[in-house]
N, C-alpha and C positions, 0 to 999 in steps of 0.2 A: 399398590401404587400402579396407576395406569400411565404408560409412556405414550406421549403424543407422537403420532406419525408425522414425519417431516412434510412440509408443504411442497407443492410443485416448485415454487421459486427457490426454496432451499435446496431441493434436489438438483435443479438446473445449475445453481451456483456450485454445488459439489461436482456436478458433471463437468463443468468448465475447468476444474483442476484435476480432471481425470480420475475421479473416484468411482471405481467399478461398482461399489455398493449402491451408489446413486442411480446408475443405469439399471441395475437389477431391481431397485425399488420402483422406478418408473415403468419397467417392463411388467413387474408384478401387478402394478396398479392399472395399467392400460393395455397390456399385451392381449389379454383375452378379448376385450371389446374391439381392439384393432383387428385381430384375427377374424372375428365375426364379421366386421365390416368388409374386409378383403374377401372373405368367403362369399358374402352376399353379392358382391360385384362380379366375382369370378365363378359364380354358381353354375354356369353352363359348361365350363371346361371340365373334361374328365379327371384331370389331376388337380381339382379345385383346392384341396387341403394343402398339397405341396406348394402350389403356386401362391396361395395366401400366406403360408409360412415364409416363403421367399420374400414376398413384398414386405411383410412386417420386419423380418430380419434386416432387410436392406435399409429400411427407415431407421431402425435402431442403430445400425452401423453408421448411417449418415449423422444421426444425433451425436454419436461418440466422436466421429471424425470432425464434425463442425458444430460443437455445442453452442457457439455464439449465435447460431441461427434460431435457437429456441428462445422465445420471448421477444423477438424483434417486433417493434411497434406495439408493444404491450399485449401481444397475443399470449395465451397460456400455452404451457407445454402440451396439454391435452389437445388444444386446437391445432397446434403445429403438427403434432404427430398424426392426428386424424386427417388433416389436409394432405399431408405427404402420403399416407397410406391410401387414401382415396385416389389421389393422382397416380400413384404407382400401380394400383390395381386397375384403374381405367386404361392406363398405358399398356399394361400387361395383357388385358383382355383384348384391346385393339390389335396387338401383335399376334395374339393367338387366334382371334376370330374377328374379322373386320365388321361383321354385322352385329349391331346392338341387340341384346336379348329382349328388351321391351317388356319384361315381366318381373318387376322388382318385388321383393318380399312384401306381402300385404300388412305385416305387423308393424311396419315402420313408416309413420307419416301418411299423408294422403297420396293419391295417385300422381299429382303434379310434382310434388317434392321427391317422390321415389324415382320418377323418370328423370328429373334433373340431377339428383344426387347419385343414384346407382347406375344410371345409364348415360349420364353426361349429356343429356339432350338440352338444346336451347329452348327458349320460350316458344319460338316459332315452331320447332319440331314437336314440342309438347302439345301445342294447339292442334297441329295436324294429326298427331297420334290420338288425341282425345276428341277430335272432330269438333273443336269449339272455337278455333281462331286464336290469334295471339293475345288479344286483350283479355278474353275470358281465361286463357291459360295463365296469364300474368296475375290476374286476381286470384285464381285457384292456388297458384304457387305461393302468393303472399298469405293466403288463409291457411294453407297447409303448414307454412313456416311458423306462423303464430302458434298454431296448435302444437307443433313439434317443440318449439321453444318452451311453451308452457309445460309440456310433459317432461322435458329435460330438466327444467328448473325444479319441478316437484321431485324428480328422481334424485337430483343433486342434493336437494334439501334433506331427503331421506337418507342418502349416503353420508352426508356430513354429520347428521345426527348419530349415525352408527359409529363413525370414527371418534366422535367426541365423548362417547360413553365408555 
């Protein structure tokens, strides 16, 4: 008999009643990916791994201390955790080195989405960096986002298929 893994909403409900197993399950499910995200953003810092671990730990501590924040406005636990890790890593990177790295990992999205997501640049800054202007940067960002969403949907479908078997 195959036991079904709890869904994110089930884990969030359990987290709200202080179930440490729910937090552990969320960490097991999303911790490695969140660590990878924080590492990408903090890649220029000499203590990248330790800084990334600190950011992820702080976000999971926030989820434990304020579980009602997960799922606000219909967002998923994954989206909330990812947003908080991204914001925490960008803030940490700014504190450690005020100059953006401007060289996001090539394996994730197109150049416009990498500059926006990993370096926190605005559309105007992306246009200047890519030497295209704001309108072209906005179109490139939209195109990169569509491609990234399509890729994530395919990966999510593949992962859901693995969990259901």
